[in-house]
N, C-alpha and C positions, 0 to 999 in steps of 0.2 A: 372621546379618546383623546389621549396625550401623545404627541409626537415629539421626538428629539430630531431636531434639525442642526446639523454640524456643517458650518460654512468655514471654508478655508480660502482666506484673502491673501493674494500674492501681490506685492508692490515693489517698486524699484526705489532706492534712495534719491532723493533730489540732488544730492551730491555724490560725486563718484567716490566709492570706498574701495580700496585695492582688496581684491580677492572676494568682494560681495557683488553678485550680480542682481540678486533679489532677496526679499524677505517674505516670511509667510506667517500669518496670524490665524490662529483657529478660534472660532466663536461657537458657543452652542447656546440654542434657543429652544425653550419649551413652547409648543403649540397646542392649545387646548381647542379640540374641534367638537363642535356640538352638531348633531345630525339635524337638518333642516327639512329634507325631503326624503320620503322613501317611497320605492315603486315595486309593485308586485304584478306579475302577468300571468295568466291562467288561460288553458283551453277549456271551453265550455262544452263544445261538441265538434266532432270531425266524422263526416259520412259522406256517401255519395248523394248527389242530388237526382232530381228526375230526369235530367238530361245526361246521366252518367259520368258527371264531372264531380270530381272530390273536392269539396269545400270545407273550411274550417271556421268556426266562430269562436271568438275569445274576448277577453276584456284585459284592460290595464287599469290598475287602481293606483293613482297617486295621491299622496298624502303629505300636506304641508303641516309638519309637526310643529311649526312654530306658533307663537301667541302674538297677540297685539303688543305685548311689552318688549318683544324681540324686534331685530332689524329687518328681517325678511318679511315683506309685505305680500300683496296679491301675486300670485304665481299663475303665469299663463303657460298652458301645455300648447305647444305650437307645431309639433311634428311627431310622427310615430315612423320608425323604420324597422323593417323586419329583416333580420340576417338569415338567409336560408338560400340554399342552392336548388330548391325544389318548389317553394312557395312564393307567391307573389301577393302583396298586401293590396287589397282593393279599396277604392275610395269610399269615405263616409257619407258622401254627398251632402256635406254642410261645411259652411265657412263660418260658423258661429265660433268665437274664441273661447276656449275651455278655461275657466278660471277657478283656481283652488285658493280660498282665503285661508289665513292663518288658522291653525287648529281644525281644519275641515280636509275632507278627501273627495275625489271624484272617481267614478267607475266609467272608463271610456271603452265602448264595444268596438271591436274590430272584426274584418272578415278578411280571409285569405283563400286563394285558389291554387290548386295543384297545377303547375304550368305544364303544357304539353311537352315542351322541351325545356332544357336546362336555363333557368334566367340568370341575371347578373346576381352577384352576392347580396345586394342590398335592393329592397323596394320600399318606397316612401309614400306617405300621404301627409298632406298639410292639414292642420287642425283649426287655422284661423285665416286662411286664404292668402297667407304671405308666401315669400319664396322659400323653396325647400333649401335645407342645409346640405351641402356637398358631403355625402357620407364617404366618399373616396379621399377625402383630404387626409393629410397625415395625422392632425391632431386628434381627429375623430377616430381613425383607425387605432391609433396608438392607445387612447383611452380604453376603447372597447377590448382590444387584444389583452390588456393588463387587468381587466376585471374577472371577478369570480363567474359572472354570467357567461362569459365566453369560455371559460374552462368547462362549466356545467354542459353548455351546448355542444361542445366537441366531445364529451364523454359518450361512448357508444352504449346501446342499450343492452341489457344481460338477457332480454327475451327475443330470441331469433325466430321465433315462430310467428309473432303478430307484427304486421306492418307498424312501424312507428317512425316518429320524426322529432328531431331535436332542432331547436332553433333558438335565436336570440332576439331581443326586443330593445331598440334604443328609443328613449323618450326624451325629446328636447324641450327645454322650457326657457323661460325668462322670467325674471322678478325684480321687483325694486328693492333697493336696500338703503336704509336711512343712514346717513354719515354725520348726523347731527345737525341741528338747526333746521334749515329748510333744504338742505342739500340731499339729493338722492343719486344712486348709481344704479343703471340697469345691468343685471347680471344675465349672461346667456350660459346655460349648462345643459349636460346630458347625463342620464341615468340609464342603468342597464338592468335587464331582466333575462332570465332564461324560460324557454318554453318546452314542454314534452307533450307530445300528442300520439295517441294510439287509435288505429283504424277501428271504428264500430262497423261490423258487416251489417249491410242494409237487410231487413228483414223482408220476406216475401209477403206481399199485401194483395188485397183484392182492390184496393183504391190507391190512387196517386193523388197525394194532398199537397197543397202549396197555398201560402199565405201572400197576398198583395196588399201592401201598406206603404205610407211614407215613413222612413226609418228615423228622421230627426224632426222634432217640433220645438216650437218657441212659445211660451205664454207668460202673460202678466197675471200672476195668481193673486195679486193684491186688488185687481179690479174684477176679475172673474175667477171663482174658486175652482171651477172645474174645466178641464180640456177635454171635450169629446174627438175621438180620432176615428174615422171610418177604417174598417178592415174587411177584406173579402177573403173568404176561404174558397179555394177552387178544388172541386173534387172530379176526378176523373175514374170512371169504372174501367178497370183493366181486366174485368172477368169476361167470360164468354156469354153470360146471360145478364138480364136485367137485375138490379139489386135494390133493396129498399135501405136507406141510410138515415140514420138518426144522429143528429148534430146537437149537442148540448155546450153551450159556452158557460163556464164556470171557472173561477180562479183557484180551485183546488185540483184541477186536472192537469195533465201534460207535465213536461219536465221543468224544472225550475232550479237554475244553478244558484250558487251562493251570490249574495250581494245583489240581487235583483228584488224590486219592490212590489208590493201588492197593488192591485188596481181593481176596477169593477167593470162588468159588462152591463149594458143598459139596452132597453127595447126588447125585441123578441129574442130570446136566448135559446129557444129550442126550435129546431126545424126537422121535418120528416120529408125525405125526398125519394122518388123512385127514378133510378138513373139507368136508362139502357146501356148495353155493352158498348164500350169505347166511346162514351159520349160524357162531355164535361158539363158539370152544373156549378153555379156560384151560389154561395150564401153571404149575404151582407150582414155585418155585425158592427157594433159600434162599442169602443173601449173608452173608458173615463178615467182620466188621471187628476190628482189632486196636488201633487208635488213634484218638483223637479227629480229626475234620476234616470236610471237605466232599468228598463222592464223586460221581462220575457213574456211576450203575449201568446206564446204557444200553450194556452190555458182553457183547453176544452176537450171534449170527447167526441169520438166519431165511432159509431158502431153500425156494422152491417147486420140488419135484422133478417133472421131466417125463419119462416113460417115451420113450426114443429121442430126446429133444429136449435143448436146453440149459436147465440150472437156471437160475432167476430170482431172484437176491437181493433181498430186502425190507429195508427200513431203517424205524426209528421216526424221525420228522422232527424230533426234537429231543433235547437232552440231558435227563437225568433226574437232578437232583441230590438228594442226601440228606445230611443233616447229622447227626454223631454228636458229642455233648459228654460231657466227663468230669464224673462226679458228685464 
C-alpha cells in the first residue's frame, strides 16, 4: 500500500520581520508499506461443559509473511488479549515463547470461559512468561478503536434467535529489524482480529465424556522422531441402568477444525466396558506426534451398545486442542 503523508512545518524567522509572525512550508512524502504480519482468529467450538459452564475454544493464526531477504526477522508472540464484556481468557499453562520465523505461520489455541458476572473489558494471557502489556493504556486503546476488528466486533448479529457473541482479539508481538551492518532494533507491535461465536446447544446424552491431558508439550524431534502423550478418557454413565460402552480411538472420528494436524493413536485402541449407573470409568490412551503444531485429539468414537437394539453414538461437545512445540 502507498500512503501520502503531508507535513506542514511552522517556523519563525530568525530576525524580526514587520508583519510576519511565522512561516509555513508544506512537504509531501510517499510511503510504501509492505505487510509483514497477518493475524486471523477463529472460534472452533462453543458449548456447555459437564459442569454447566459455557466455554469457548478457538485459535489465533499469526503469519510472518516476510522472507530472509527482508528486514523483519524472528517474530515472538508475547501476549493475547480478549476484548469482551462477557468472556474471560484462560491461561494456556505454558511459558514457552512462540516464535514465527520469516515465511512461516503458527496456530495458537486459546480457551475462554463465560464469566458469572460482567468482567473488565480486557482479559489477557502471557505467552512467554513476561510481563503483560497494559491494555488500558491510551496507545493500545487508540490503536484498537481505530481498527476494522473493533468495528466488526461492535456490529450486532442479524440472528436474534440464537445466542451469539462478538469479540475482539489483540495479539502482541516483538521482532528484530535489521538496520544494516550488525545493527538491529527490536519492534513491539499489536495486531487485531474479530471473533464471532454462536452457541451450540448441548445434545442429550447417556454418557458424560471428558478428556484429561497436558495441553502443551515440547520435544526435540531431531533426537527422537516421536512424542508419546498420555490421554485419559473419563466416561460417566448418566443413565438409570448399567450400560455397555465401546471406545475406539482413531484419527478419522470426532470433530476436527481447520488448521489442526493429523496424529496417531498407539497401543490398545479399542476398549469395551460395562459401566453401572452413575459410575465413572477411565480409559487410558496414548497419542503419538511427529511434528510441532496444534492438534485436535478429540479423535475417537464412543458408542453405547444395546442388546437387540440400535447402538447409540456419544460425542464430546467440544474440540480438545493440544500444542506441541519444538525445542
